[in-house]
All heavy atoms as a GROMACS GRO file, in nm:
protein
  627
    1MET      N    1  15.783  14.121  -1.616
    1MET     CA    2  15.788  14.163  -1.754
    1MET      C    3  15.865  14.294  -1.758
    1MET      O    4  15.837  14.385  -1.683
    1MET     CB    5  15.647  14.180  -1.808
    1MET     CG    6  15.646  14.206  -1.955
    1MET     SD    7  15.483  14.221  -2.034
    1MET     CE    8  15.385  14.097  -1.964
    2SER      N    9  15.961  14.303  -1.847
    2SER     CA   10  16.040  14.425  -1.855
    2SER      C   11  15.968  14.530  -1.938
    2SER      O   12  15.879  14.500  -2.017
    2SER     CB   13  16.176  14.393  -1.919
    2SER     OG   14  16.158  14.346  -2.050
    3ALA      N   15  16.009  14.654  -1.917
    3ALA     CA   16  15.947  14.765  -1.991
    3ALA      C   17  15.974  14.746  -2.139
    3ALA      O   18  16.084  14.713  -2.180
    3ALA     CB   19  16.006  14.897  -1.942
    4GLY      N   20  15.871  14.764  -2.218
    4GLY     CA   21  15.885  14.751  -2.362
    4GLY      C   22  15.873  14.609  -2.414
    4GLY      O   23  15.889  14.585  -2.532
    5SER      N   24  15.846  14.515  -2.327
    5SER     CA   25  15.835  14.375  -2.368
    5SER      C   26  15.691  14.329  -2.360
    5SER      O   27  15.620  14.360  -2.265
    5SER     CB   28  15.920  14.287  -2.276
    5SER     OG   29  15.896  14.151  -2.303
    6ASN      N   30  15.649  14.255  -2.460
    6ASN     CA   31  15.514  14.198  -2.460
    6ASN      C   32  15.515  14.053  -2.411
    6ASN      O   33  15.412  13.988  -2.410
    6ASN     CB   34  15.455  14.202  -2.601
    6ASN     CG   35  15.424  14.342  -2.645
    6ASN    OD1   36  15.389  14.426  -2.563
    6ASN    ND2   37  15.438  14.368  -2.772
    7HIS      N   38  15.632  14.003  -2.377
    7HIS     CA   39  15.645  13.863  -2.338
    7HIS      C   40  15.684  13.854  -2.192
    7HIS      O   41  15.773  13.924  -2.147
    7HIS     CB   42  15.749  13.792  -2.424
    7HIS     CG   43  15.719  13.801  -2.570
    7HIS    ND1   44  15.614  13.735  -2.628
    7HIS    CD2   45  15.777  13.873  -2.667
    7HIS    CE1   46  15.610  13.764  -2.756
    7HIS    NE2   47  15.708  13.848  -2.782
    8PRO      N   48  15.619  13.764  -2.118
    8PRO     CA   49  15.657  13.745  -1.978
    8PRO      C   50  15.798  13.688  -1.971
    8PRO      O   51  15.842  13.619  -2.062
    8PRO     CB   52  15.552  13.647  -1.926
    8PRO     CG   53  15.494  13.584  -2.044
    8PRO     CD   54  15.511  13.678  -2.159
    9PRO      N   55  15.869  13.715  -1.864
    9PRO     CA   56  16.004  13.661  -1.850
    9PRO      C   57  16.000  13.510  -1.830
    9PRO      O   58  15.904  13.457  -1.778
    9PRO     CB   59  16.058  13.731  -1.726
    9PRO     CG   60  15.938  13.768  -1.649
    9PRO     CD   61  15.829  13.794  -1.749
   10THR      N   62  16.105  13.444  -1.874
   10THR     CA   63  16.116  13.300  -1.852
   10THR      C   64  16.237  13.275  -1.763
   10THR      O   65  16.325  13.358  -1.750
   10THR     CB   66  16.131  13.223  -1.983
   10THR    OG1   67  16.249  13.267  -2.049
   10THR    CG2   68  16.011  13.243  -2.073
   11ARG      N   69  16.241  13.158  -1.706
   11ARG     CA   70  16.351  13.120  -1.617
   11ARG      C   71  16.477  13.099  -1.698
   11ARG      O   72  16.474  13.044  -1.807
   11ARG     CB   73  16.315  12.994  -1.543
   11ARG     CG   74  16.194  13.011  -1.452
   11ARG     CD   75  16.154  12.878  -1.395
   11ARG     NE   76  16.259  12.824  -1.314
   11ARG     CZ   77  16.247  12.795  -1.185
   11ARG    NH1   78  16.133  12.814  -1.125
   11ARG    NH2   79  16.347  12.747  -1.117
   12LYS      N   80  16.588  13.136  -1.641
   12LYS     CA   81  16.717  13.119  -1.708
   12LYS      C   82  16.783  12.986  -1.672
   12LYS      O   83  16.880  12.948  -1.732
   12LYS     CB   84  16.812  13.235  -1.671
   12LYS     CG   85  16.756  13.371  -1.702
   12LYS     CD   86  16.740  13.393  -1.849
   12LYS     CE   87  16.692  13.535  -1.875
   12LYS     NZ   88  16.609  13.547  -1.991
   13ASP      N   89  16.728  12.917  -1.571
   13ASP     CA   90  16.792  12.794  -1.524
   13ASP      C   91  16.735  12.668  -1.587
   13ASP      O   92  16.757  12.558  -1.538
   13ASP     CB   93  16.783  12.785  -1.372
   13ASP     CG   94  16.640  12.774  -1.320
   13ASP    OD1   95  16.547  12.813  -1.393
   13ASP    OD2   96  16.622  12.727  -1.207
   14LEU      N   97  16.665  12.680  -1.699
   14LEU     CA   98  16.608  12.563  -1.766
   14LEU      C   99  16.698  12.518  -1.880
   14LEU      O  100  16.743  12.599  -1.960
   14LEU     CB  101  16.469  12.596  -1.821
   14LEU     CG  102  16.363  12.634  -1.720
   14LEU    CD1  103  16.233  12.669  -1.791
   14LEU    CD2  104  16.340  12.523  -1.620
   15SER      N  105  16.719  12.388  -1.888
   15SER     CA  106  16.798  12.333  -1.997
   15SER      C  107  16.712  12.328  -2.124
   15SER      O  108  16.589  12.337  -2.116
   15SER     CB  109  16.845  12.192  -1.962
   15SER     OG  110  16.734  12.102  -1.963
   16PRO      N  111  16.774  12.310  -2.239
   16PRO     CA  112  16.695  12.294  -2.362
   16PRO      C  113  16.596  12.178  -2.352
   16PRO      O  114  16.484  12.187  -2.401
   16PRO     CB  115  16.801  12.270  -2.469
   16PRO     CG  116  16.922  12.341  -2.418
   16PRO     CD  117  16.916  12.320  -2.268
   17ALA      N  118  16.636  12.069  -2.287
   17ALA     CA  119  16.546  11.954  -2.272
   17ALA      C  120  16.425  11.990  -2.185
   17ALA      O  121  16.312  11.948  -2.214
   17ALA     CB  122  16.621  11.836  -2.211
   18MET      N  123  16.448  12.069  -2.081
   18MET     CA  124  16.337  12.111  -1.995
   18MET      C  125  16.241  12.201  -2.072
   18MET      O  126  16.120  12.189  -2.058
   18MET     CB  127  16.389  12.184  -1.872
   18MET     CG  128  16.461  12.097  -1.773
   18MET     SD  129  16.520  12.199  -1.637
   18MET     CE  130  16.636  12.090  -1.562
   19ARG      N  131  16.296  12.289  -2.153
   19ARG     CA  132  16.210  12.378  -2.233
   19ARG      C  133  16.126  12.298  -2.332
   19ARG      O  134  16.006  12.323  -2.347
   19ARG     CB  135  16.296  12.481  -2.305
   19ARG     CG  136  16.353  12.582  -2.211
   19ARG     CD  137  16.433  12.686  -2.282
   19ARG     NE  138  16.480  12.781  -2.184
   19ARG     CZ  139  16.597  12.841  -2.188
   19ARG    NH1  140  16.678  12.820  -2.289
   19ARG    NH2  141  16.632  12.924  -2.094
   20LEU      N  142  16.187  12.200  -2.397
   20LEU     CA  143  16.111  12.115  -2.490
   20LEU      C  144  16.000  12.039  -2.418
   20LEU      O  145  15.889  12.026  -2.470
   20LEU     CB  146  16.204  12.015  -2.560
   20LEU     CG  147  16.279  12.064  -2.680
   20LEU    CD1  148  16.376  11.955  -2.729
   20LEU    CD2  149  16.185  12.104  -2.791
   21ALA      N  150  16.031  11.988  -2.300
   21ALA     CA  151  15.930  11.915  -2.224
   21ALA      C  152  15.813  12.006  -2.189
   21ALA      O  153  15.696  11.967  -2.204
   21ALA     CB  154  15.992  11.856  -2.098
   22LEU      N  155  15.841  12.127  -2.142
   22LEU     CA  156  15.733  12.220  -2.109
   22LEU      C  157  15.651  12.256  -2.232
   22LEU      O  158  15.528  12.260  -2.227
   22LEU     CB  159  15.791  12.347  -2.045
   22LEU     CG  160  15.848  12.330  -1.904
   22LEU    CD1  161  15.918  12.458  -1.860
   22LEU    CD2  162  15.740  12.292  -1.805
   23LEU      N  163  15.718  12.280  -2.343
   23LEU     CA  164  15.646  12.314  -2.466
   23LEU      C  165  15.559  12.198  -2.515
   23LEU      O  166  15.454  12.221  -2.575
   23LEU     CB  167  15.744  12.356  -2.576
   23LEU     CG  168  15.806  12.494  -2.557
   23LEU    CD1  169  15.920  12.515  -2.655
   23LEU    CD2  170  15.702  12.603  -2.572
   24SER      N  171  15.601  12.076  -2.486
   24SER     CA  172  15.521  11.961  -2.530
   24SER      C  173  15.384  11.960  -2.463
   24SER      O  174  15.287  11.912  -2.520
   24SER     CB  175  15.596  11.829  -2.505
   24SER     OG  176  15.598  11.794  -2.368
   25TYR      N  177  15.374  12.015  -2.342
   25TYR     CA  178  15.243  12.024  -2.274
   25TYR      C  179  15.155  12.129  -2.341
   25TYR      O  180  15.036  12.107  -2.359
   25TYR     CB  181  15.261  12.058  -2.126
   25TYR     CG  182  15.301  11.939  -2.042
   25TYR    CD1  183  15.434  11.904  -2.027
   25TYR    CD2  184  15.205  11.860  -1.980
   25TYR    CE1  185  15.471  11.794  -1.951
   25TYR    CE2  186  15.241  11.751  -1.904
   25TYR     CZ  187  15.374  11.718  -1.889
   25TYR     OH  188  15.410  11.609  -1.815
   26VAL      N  189  15.214  12.242  -2.378
   26VAL     CA  190  15.138  12.347  -2.447
   26VAL      C  191  15.085  12.295  -2.581
   26VAL      O  192  14.974  12.326  -2.622
   26VAL     CB  193  15.224  12.474  -2.468
   26VAL    CG1  194  15.151  12.577  -2.551
   26VAL    CG2  195  15.263  12.533  -2.333
   27ASP      N  196  15.167  12.215  -2.648
   27ASP     CA  197  15.129  12.158  -2.778
   27ASP      C  198  15.036  12.039  -2.764
   27ASP      O  199  15.004  11.973  -2.863
   27ASP     CB  200  15.255  12.116  -2.855
   27ASP     CG  201  15.343  12.235  -2.890
   27ASP    OD1  202  15.291  12.348  -2.896
   27ASP    OD2  203  15.464  12.214  -2.910
   28GLU      N  204  14.994  12.010  -2.640
   28GLU     CA  205  14.901  11.900  -2.609
   28GLU      C  206  14.955  11.764  -2.648
   28GLU      O  207  14.881  11.674  -2.686
   28GLU     CB  208  14.764  11.926  -2.673
   28GLU     CG  209  14.698  12.052  -2.618
   28GLU     CD  210  14.562  12.078  -2.677
   28GLU    OE1  211  14.513  11.997  -2.757
   28GLU    OE2  212  14.504  12.182  -2.642
   29ARG      N  213  15.088  11.750  -2.639
   29ARG     CA  214  15.154  11.622  -2.664
   29ARG      C  215  15.260  11.600  -2.557
   29ARG      O  216  15.379  11.599  -2.588
   29ARG     CB  217  15.219  11.621  -2.802
   29ARG     CG  218  15.119  11.631  -2.915
   29ARG     CD  219  15.185  11.620  -3.051
   29ARG     NE  220  15.248  11.489  -3.065
   29ARG     CZ  221  15.372  11.472  -3.109
   29ARG    NH1  222  15.446  11.572  -3.144
   29ARG    NH2  223  15.423  11.350  -3.118
   30PRO      N  224  15.219  11.589  -2.429
   30PRO     CA  225  15.318  11.575  -2.324
   30PRO      C  226  15.420  11.465  -2.354
   30PRO      O  227  15.382  11.352  -2.381
   30PRO     CB  228  15.236  11.541  -2.200
   30PRO     CG  229  15.101  11.598  -2.228
   30PRO     CD  230  15.083  11.582  -2.377
   31TRP      N  231  15.544  11.504  -2.356
   31TRP     CA  232  15.657  11.416  -2.383
   31TRP      C  233  15.652  11.355  -2.522
   31TRP      O  234  15.722  11.258  -2.551
   31TRP     CB  235  15.670  11.309  -2.275
   31TRP     CG  236  15.680  11.369  -2.138
   31TRP    CD1  237  15.577  11.388  -2.050
   31TRP    CD2  238  15.796  11.425  -2.077
   31TRP    NE1  239  15.623  11.451  -1.936
   31TRP    CE2  240  15.757  11.474  -1.951
   31TRP    CE3  241  15.929  11.437  -2.116
   31TRP    CZ2  242  15.847  11.535  -1.863
   31TRP    CZ3  243  16.016  11.497  -2.028
   31TRP    CH2  244  15.976  11.546  -1.904
   32GLY      N  245  15.571  11.412  -2.611
   32GLY     CA  246  15.557  11.360  -2.747
   32GLY      C  247  15.682  11.376  -2.832
   32GLY      O  248  15.693  11.315  -2.938
   33HIS      N  249  15.775  11.458  -2.788
   33HIS     CA  250  15.898  11.478  -2.863
   33HIS      C  251  16.000  11.367  -2.837
   33HIS      O  252  16.103  11.363  -2.902
   33HIS     CB  253  15.959  11.614  -2.829
   33HIS     CG  254  16.000  11.629  -2.686
   33HIS    ND1  255  15.908  11.635  -2.582
   33HIS    CD2  256  16.122  11.635  -2.627
   33HIS    CE1  257  15.972  11.646  -2.468
   33HIS    NE2  258  16.101  11.646  -2.492
   34LEU      N  259  15.971  11.276  -2.744
   34LEU     CA  260  16.064  11.169  -2.710
   34LEU      C  261  16.021  11.038  -2.775
   34LEU      O  262  15.902  11.008  -2.785
   34LEU     CB  263  16.069  11.150  -2.559
   34LEU     CG  264  16.118  11.269  -2.479
   34LEU    CD1  265  16.110  11.238  -2.331
   34LEU    CD2  266  16.259  11.307  -2.518
   35HIS      N  267  16.120  10.961  -2.814
   35HIS     CA  268  16.094  10.831  -2.878
   35HIS      C  269  16.194  10.729  -2.827
   35HIS      O  270  16.306  10.764  -2.789
   35HIS     CB  271  16.106  10.842  -3.029
   35HIS     CG  272  16.020  10.947  -3.088
   35HIS    ND1  273  15.886  10.931  -3.108
   35HIS    CD2  274  16.048  11.074  -3.128
   35HIS    CE1  275  15.835  11.040  -3.160
   35HIS    NE2  276  15.931  11.130  -3.173
   36GLY      N  277  16.157  10.604  -2.828
   36GLY     CA  278  16.248  10.496  -2.792
   36GLY      C  279  16.303  10.506  -2.652
   36GLY      O  280  16.231  10.530  -2.556
   37ARG      N  281  16.435  10.490  -2.640
   37ARG     CA  282  16.499  10.489  -2.509
   37ARG      C  283  16.487  10.622  -2.436
   37ARG      O  284  16.493  10.626  -2.314
   37ARG     CB  285  16.646  10.453  -2.522
   37ARG     CG  286  16.667  10.311  -2.560
   37ARG     CD  287  16.815  10.283  -2.570
   37ARG     NE  288  16.836  10.150  -2.620
   37ARG     CZ  289  16.910  10.061  -2.560
   37ARG    NH1  290  16.973  10.090  -2.448
   37ARG    NH2  291  16.925   9.942  -2.611
   38SER      N  292  16.474  10.730  -2.510
   38SER     CA  293  16.461  10.860  -2.445
   38SER      C  294  16.339  10.863  -2.354
   38SER      O  295  16.342  10.921  -2.246
   38SER     CB  296  16.448  10.971  -2.549
   38SER     OG  297  16.565  10.980  -2.624
   39MET      N  298  16.231  10.800  -2.399
   39MET     CA  299  16.110  10.800  -2.319
   39MET      C  300  16.122  10.703  -2.202
   39MET      O  301  16.062  10.724  -2.099
   39MET     CB  302  15.990  10.762  -2.407
   39MET     CG  303  15.857  10.784  -2.340
   39MET     SD  304  15.838  10.957  -2.295
   39MET     CE  305  15.732  10.943  -2.155
   40HIS      N  306  16.203  10.602  -2.216
   40HIS     CA  307  16.213  10.498  -2.114
   40HIS      C  308  16.340  10.514  -2.031
   40HIS      O  309  16.421  10.425  -2.023
   40HIS     CB  310  16.208  10.359  -2.177
   40HIS     CG  311  16.081  10.334  -2.250
   40HIS    ND1  312  15.962  10.313  -2.185
   40HIS    CD2  313  16.052  10.332  -2.382
   40HIS    CE1  314  15.866  10.296  -2.274
   40HIS    NE2  315  15.918  10.308  -2.392
   41GLY      N  316  16.358  10.629  -1.972
   41GLY     CA  317  16.469  10.648  -1.880
   41GLY      C  318  16.557  10.767  -1.910
   41GLY      O  319  16.611  10.828  -1.820
   42GLY      N  320  16.573  10.800  -2.036
   42GLY     CA  321  16.660  10.911  -2.071
   42GLY      C  322  16.608  11.044  -2.023
   42GLY      O  323  16.683  11.139  -2.002
   43ALA      N  324  16.478  11.055  -2.002
   43ALA     CA  325  16.417  11.181  -1.959
   43ALA      C  326  16.410  11.193  -1.807
   43ALA      O  327  16.358  11.291  -1.756
   43ALA     CB  328  16.277  11.194  -2.018
   44THR      N  329  16.468  11.098  -1.737
   44THR     CA  330  16.462  11.099  -1.591
   44THR      C  331  16.521  11.227  -1.534
   44THR      O  332  16.465  11.287  -1.442
   44THR     CB  333  16.536  10.977  -1.533
   44THR    OG1  334  16.476  10.859  -1.587
   44THR    CG2  335  16.528  10.973  -1.382
   45GLY      N  336  16.634  11.271  -1.587
   45GLY     CA  337  16.697  11.393  -1.539
   45GLY      C  338  16.611  11.515  -1.563
   45GLY      O  339  16.606  11.606  -1.480
   46THR      N  340  16.542  11.516  -1.676
   46THR     CA  341  16.454  11.628  -1.708
   46THR      C  342  16.336  11.631  -1.612
   46THR      O  343  16.299  11.737  -1.560
   46THR     CB  344  16.405  11.618  -1.854
   46THR    OG1  345  16.518  11.614  -1.941
   46THR    CG2  346  16.316  11.734  -1.892
   47VAL      N  347  16.277  11.516  -1.586
   47VAL     CA  348  16.166  11.507  -1.492
   47VAL      C  349  16.212  11.554  -1.354
   47VAL      O  350  16.145  11.634  -1.288
   47VAL     CB  351  16.110  11.363  -1.484
   47VAL    CG1  352  16.013  11.348  -1.368
   47VAL    CG2  353  16.042  11.326  -1.614
   48TYR      N  354  16.328  11.507  -1.311
   48TYR     CA  355  16.381  11.546  -1.181
   48TYR      C  356  16.404  11.696  -1.174
   48TYR      O  357  16.368  11.762  -1.077
   48TYR     CB  358  16.511  11.470  -1.152
   48TYR     CG  359  16.576  11.514  -1.023
   48TYR    CD1  360  16.525  11.477  -0.901
   48TYR    CD2  361  16.688  11.596  -1.026
   48TYR    CE1  362  16.584  11.519  -0.782
   48TYR    CE2  363  16.748  11.639  -0.909
   48TYR     CZ  364  16.696  11.600  -0.788
   48TYR     OH  365  16.753  11.643  -0.671
   49GLY      N  366  16.466  11.752  -1.278
   49GLY     CA  367  16.495  11.895  -1.280
   49GLY      C  368  16.370  11.981  -1.277
   49GLY      O  369  16.364  12.080  -1.204
   50LEU      N  370  16.271  11.944  -1.354
   50LEU     CA  371  16.145  12.019  -1.354
   50LEU      C  372  16.073  12.005  -1.220
   50LEU      O  373  16.016  12.101  -1.169
   50LEU     CB  374  16.054  11.972  -1.469
   50LEU     CG  375  16.100  12.008  -1.609
   50LEU    CD1  376  16.014  11.937  -1.713
   50LEU    CD2  377  16.099  12.159  -1.632
   51SER      N  378  16.079  11.886  -1.163
   51SER     CA  379  16.015  11.863  -1.032
   51SER      C  380  16.084  11.944  -0.923
   51SER      O  381  16.019  12.006  -0.839
   51SER     CB  382  16.021  11.715  -0.996
   51SER     OG  383  15.952  11.639  -1.091
   52ARG      N  384  16.216  11.945  -0.926
   52ARG     CA  385  16.294  12.017  -0.825
   52ARG      C  386  16.266  12.168  -0.831
   52ARG      O  387  16.269  12.237  -0.731
   52ARG     CB  388  16.442  11.991  -0.848
   52ARG     CG  389  16.531  12.035  -0.736
   52ARG     CD  390  16.671  11.980  -0.752
   52ARG     NE  391  16.725  12.005  -0.883
   52ARG     CZ  392  16.812  12.104  -0.911
   52ARG    NH1  393  16.854  12.182  -0.816
   52ARG    NH2  394  16.858  12.120  -1.032
   53ARG      N  395  16.235  12.217  -0.950
   53ARG     CA  396  16.204  12.359  -0.968
   53ARG      C  397  16.056  12.390  -0.943
   53ARG      O  398  16.014  12.503  -0.957
   53ARG     CB  399  16.244  12.402  -1.108
   53ARG     CG  400  16.395  12.410  -1.126
   53ARG     CD  401  16.433  12.414  -1.273
   53ARG     NE  402  16.576  12.429  -1.290
   53ARG     CZ  403  16.665  12.330  -1.282
   53ARG    NH1  404  16.623  12.207  -1.254
   53ARG    NH2  405  16.794  12.352  -1.298
   54GLY      N  406  15.978  12.288  -0.910
   54GLY     CA  407  15.837  12.309  -0.878
   54GLY      C  408  15.749  12.326  -1.000
   54GLY      O  409  15.637  12.377  -0.990
   55LEU      N  410  15.797  12.281  -1.117
   55LEU     CA  411  15.722  12.298  -1.241
   55LEU      C  412  15.645  12.174  -1.282
   55LEU      O  413  15.555  12.181  -1.366
   55LEU     CB  414  15.817  12.340  -1.354
   55LEU     CG  415  15.899  12.467  -1.328
   55LEU    CD1  416  15.998  12.491  -1.441
   55LEU    CD2  417  15.807  12.587  -1.309
   56LEU      N  418  15.678  12.059  -1.224
   56LEU     CA  419  15.617  11.932  -1.261
   56LEU      C  420  15.593  11.850  -1.135
   56LEU      O  421  15.680  11.843  -1.048
   56LEU     CB  422  15.711  11.856  -1.356
   56LEU     CG  423  15.661  11.725  -1.412
   56LEU    CD1  424  15.557  11.749  -1.522
   56LEU    CD2  425  15.777  11.645  -1.469
   57ASP      N  426  15.476  11.787  -1.127
   57ASP     CA  427  15.447  11.694  -1.018
   57ASP      C  428  15.503  11.559  -1.058
   57ASP      O  429  15.456  11.498  -1.155
   57ASP     CB  430  15.296  11.686  -0.996
   57ASP     CG  431  15.257  11.591  -0.884
   57ASP    OD1  432  15.338  11.502  -0.849
   57ASP    OD2  433  15.145  11.606  -0.834
   58PRO      N  434  15.605  11.509  -0.988
   58PRO     CA  435  15.670  11.386  -1.031
   58PRO      C  436  15.582  11.262  -1.021
   58PRO      O  437  15.604  11.164  -1.091
   58PRO     CB  438  15.791  11.374  -0.939
   58PRO     CG  439  15.754  11.452  -0.818
   58PRO     CD  440  15.664  11.562  -0.867
   59SER      N  441  15.481  11.265  -0.936
   59SER     CA  442  15.397  11.146  -0.921
   59SER      C  443  15.293  11.134  -1.033
   59SER      O  444  15.252  11.023  -1.065
   59SER     CB  445  15.328  11.146  -0.784
   59SER     OG  446  15.242  11.258  -0.774
   60THR      N  447  15.254  11.245  -1.091
   60THR     CA  448  15.152  11.241  -1.197
   60THR      C  449  15.206  11.282  -1.333
   60THR      O  450  15.140  11.263  -1.435
   60THR     CB  451  15.036  11.336  -1.164
   60THR    OG1  452  15.086  11.471  -1.159
   60THR    CG2  453  14.971  11.299  -1.032
   61HIS      N  454  15.326  11.339  -1.335
   61HIS     CA  455  15.387  11.393  -1.458
   61HIS      C  456  15.300  11.502  -1.520
   61HIS      O  457  15.299  11.519  -1.641
   61HIS     CB  458  15.417  11.283  -1.560
   61HIS     CG  459  15.535  11.201  -1.522
   61HIS    ND1  460  15.624  11.154  -1.612
   61HIS    CD2  461  15.581  11.158  -1.401
   61HIS    CE1  462  15.718  11.085  -1.552
   61HIS    NE2  463  15.693  11.087  -1.423
   62LYS      N  464  15.229  11.575  -1.435
   62LYS     CA  465  15.149  11.688  -1.481
   62LYS      C  466  15.214  11.816  -1.435
   62LYS      O  467  15.278  11.821  -1.330
   62LYS     CB  468  15.006  11.679  -1.428
   62LYS     CG  469  14.930  11.562  -1.487
   62LYS     CD  470  14.787  11.563  -1.443
   62LYS     CE  471  14.717  11.445  -1.510
   62LYS     NZ  472  14.576  11.442  -1.481
   63LEU      N  473  15.198  11.920  -1.515
   63LEU     CA  474  15.255  12.049  -1.479
   63LEU      C  475  15.182  12.110  -1.360
   63LEU      O  476  15.061  12.095  -1.346
   63LEU     CB  477  15.247  12.146  -1.597
   63LEU     CG  478  15.329  12.113  -1.721
   63LEU    CD1  479  15.312  12.222  -1.825
   63LEU    CD2  480  15.475  12.094  -1.687
   64THR      N  481  15.257  12.178  -1.277
   64THR     CA  482  15.199  12.254  -1.167
   64THR      C  483  15.151  12.388  -1.225
   64THR      O  484  15.174  12.418  -1.343
   64THR     CB  485  15.305  12.281  -1.059
   64THR    OG1  486  15.409  12.360  -1.116
   64THR    CG2  487  15.360  12.152  -1.002
   65ALA      N  488  15.090  12.471  -1.142
   65ALA     CA  489  15.047  12.603  -1.189
   65ALA      C  490  15.167  12.684  -1.237
   65ALA      O  491  15.161  12.750  -1.342
   65ALA     CB  492  14.974  12.677  -1.077
   66ASP      N  493  15.278  12.677  -1.164
   66ASP     CA  494  15.399  12.747  -1.207
   66ASP      C  495  15.453  12.688  -1.337
   66ASP      O  496  15.505  12.760  -1.422
   66ASP     CB  497  15.508  12.739  -1.099
   66ASP     CG  498  15.479  12.827  -0.979
   66ASP    OD1  499  15.393  12.918  -0.990
   66ASP    OD2  500  15.542  12.805  -0.875
   67GLY      N  501  15.440  12.557  -1.350
   67GLY     CA  502  15.484  12.492  -1.474
   67GLY      C  503  15.405  12.541  -1.594
   67GLY      O  504  15.461  12.566  -1.702
   68TRP      N  505  15.274  12.556  -1.577
   68TRP     CA  506  15.191  12.606  -1.687
   68TRP      C  507  15.226  12.750  -1.722
   68TRP      O  508  15.230  12.787  -1.839
   68TRP     CB  509  15.043  12.593  -1.653
   68TRP     CG  510  14.990  12.457  -1.685
   68TRP    CD1  511  14.953  12.361  -1.596
   68TRP    CD2  512  14.974  12.399  -1.815
   68TRP    NE1  513  14.914  12.247  -1.663
   68TRP    CE2  514  14.926  12.268  -1.797
   68TRP    CE3  515  14.997  12.446  -1.944
   68TRP    CZ2  516  14.900  12.183  -1.905
   68TRP    CZ3  517  14.971  12.360  -2.050
   68TRP    CH2  518  14.922  12.231  -2.030
   69MET      N  519  15.253  12.832  -1.619
   69MET     CA  520  15.291  12.971  -1.647
   69MET      C  521  15.421  12.976  -1.727
   69MET      O  522  15.433  13.051  -1.824
   69MET     CB  523  15.306  13.050  -1.517
   69MET     CG  524  15.173  13.087  -1.456
   69MET     SD  525  15.173  13.193  -1.308
   69MET     CE  526  15.340  13.232  -1.277
   70GLU      N  527  15.518  12.895  -1.688
   70GLU     CA  528  15.646  12.891  -1.759
   70GLU      C  529  15.628  12.837  -1.901
   70GLU      O  530  15.685  12.891  -1.996
   70GLU     CB  531  15.746  12.805  -1.682
   70GLU     CG  532  15.883  12.802  -1.743
   70GLU     CD  533  15.951  12.938  -1.742
   70GLU    OE1  534  15.924  13.019  -1.654
   70GLU    OE2  535  16.034  12.962  -1.831
   71ALA      N  536  15.549  12.732  -1.916
   71ALA     CA  537  15.526  12.673  -2.048
   71ALA      C  538  15.460  12.774  -2.142
   71ALA      O  539  15.497  12.786  -2.259
   71ALA     CB  540  15.440  12.548  -2.034
   72ARG      N  541  15.363  12.848  -2.092
   72ARG     CA  542  15.295  12.948  -2.175
   72ARG      C  543  15.388  13.063  -2.213
   72ARG      O  544  15.382  13.115  -2.324
   72ARG     CB  545  15.170  12.999  -2.105
   72ARG     CG  546  15.060  12.895  -2.100
   72ARG     CD  547  14.933  12.949  -2.035
   72ARG     NE  548  14.836  12.843  -2.019
   72ARG     CZ  549  14.796  12.794  -1.903
   72ARG    NH1  550  14.842  12.842  -1.790
   72ARG    NH2  551  14.708  12.697  -1.898
   73ALA      N  552  15.475  13.101  -2.120
   73ALA     CA  553  15.573  13.207  -2.150
   73ALA      C  554  15.670  13.160  -2.258
   73ALA      O  555  15.702  13.235  -2.351
   73ALA     CB  556  15.648  13.246  -2.023
   74LEU      N  557  15.715  13.035  -2.248
   74LEU     CA  558  15.803  12.980  -2.351
   74LEU      C  559  15.734  12.972  -2.486
   74LEU      O  560  15.793  13.002  -2.590
   74LEU     CB  561  15.853  12.841  -2.310
   74LEU     CG  562  15.954  12.837  -2.196
   74LEU    CD1  563  15.972  12.695  -2.148
   74LEU    CD2  564  16.086  12.896  -2.242
   75ALA      N  565  15.607  12.932  -2.485
   75ALA     CA  566  15.531  12.922  -2.610
   75ALA      C  567  15.515  13.060  -2.674
   75ALA      O  568  15.525  13.072  -2.798
   75ALA     CB  569  15.395  12.860  -2.585
   76ALA      N  570  15.493  13.163  -2.594
   76ALA     CA  571  15.481  13.299  -2.649
   76ALA      C  572  15.611  13.342  -2.715
   76ALA      O  573  15.610  13.400  -2.824
   76ALA     CB  574  15.443  13.397  -2.539
   77LEU      N  575  15.724  13.311  -2.652
   77LEU     CA  576  15.853  13.342  -2.712
   77LEU      C  577  15.875  13.263  -2.840
   77LEU      O  578  15.925  13.315  -2.939
   77LEU     CB  579  15.966  13.315  -2.612
   77LEU     CG  580  15.975  13.410  -2.494
   77LEU    CD1  581  16.078  13.360  -2.395
   77LEU    CD2  582  16.011  13.550  -2.542
   78ARG      N  583  15.843  13.134  -2.835
   78ARG     CA  584  15.860  13.050  -2.954
   78ARG      C  585  15.775  13.101  -3.069
   78ARG      O  586  15.823  13.114  -3.182
   78ARG     CB  587  15.818  12.906  -2.921
   78ARG     CG  588  15.828  12.813  -3.041
   78ARG     CD  589  15.761  12.682  -3.018
   78ARG     NE  590  15.619  12.701  -2.993
   78ARG     CZ  591  15.538  12.605  -2.950
   78ARG    NH1  592  15.584  12.486  -2.926
   78ARG    NH2  593  15.410  12.630  -2.931
   79ASP      N  594  15.650  13.134  -3.041
   79ASP     CA  595  15.559  13.179  -3.146
   79ASP      C  596  15.599  13.314  -3.203
   79ASP      O  597  15.566  13.346  -3.317
   79ASP     CB  598  15.416  13.184  -3.093
   79ASP     CG  599  15.364  13.044  -3.055
   79ASP    OD1  600  15.429  12.943  -3.095
   79ASP    OD2  601  15.262  13.037  -2.985
   80ALA      N  602  15.671  13.393  -3.123
   80ALA     CA  603  15.720  13.523  -3.171
   80ALA      C  604  15.855  13.510  -3.240
   80ALA      O  605  15.911  13.609  -3.285
   80ALA     CB  606  15.730  13.619  -3.054
   81GLY      N  607  15.905  13.388  -3.247
   81GLY     CA  608  16.034  13.364  -3.312
   81GLY      C  609  16.154  13.406  -3.229
   81GLY      O  610  16.262  13.427  -3.282
   82LYS      N  611  16.137  13.413  -3.098
   82LYS     CA  612  16.244  13.458  -3.009
   82LYS      C  613  16.301  13.344  -2.925
   82LYS      O  614  16.376  13.370  -2.831
   82LYS     CB  615  16.194  13.570  -2.918
   82LYS     CG  616  16.153  13.692  -2.998
   82LYS     CD  617  16.113  13.805  -2.908
   82LYS     CE  618  16.067  13.921  -2.996
   82LYS     NZ  619  16.100  14.048  -2.940
   83LEU      N  620  16.267  13.225  -2.958
   83LEU     CA  621  16.318  13.112  -2.880
   83LEU      C  622  16.380  13.012  -2.973
   83LEU      O  623  16.331  12.980  -3.076
   83LEU     CB  624  16.204  13.046  -2.801
   83LEU     CG  625  16.241  12.930  -2.712
   83LEU    CD1  626  16.336  12.974  -2.601
   83LEU    CD2  627  16.118  12.868  -2.652
   0.00000   0.00000   0.00000
């Protein structure tokens, strides 16, 4: 956290799709933002990217402890209107 900031830092290497996926867990609707073909294959790259970064367990599609920390940091930014 930088001096003067009330928000924890977030990763800079996340795509917009990865951020939406993480936020969907905070909103208690995991992957709820996807519909149709997006849910059936289109999100494969997002799952892979989050898994590769250690934020998602690919076998269960559940967030890891680091994933939850990142998701909560993103939610704090979103709720403050900074995301």
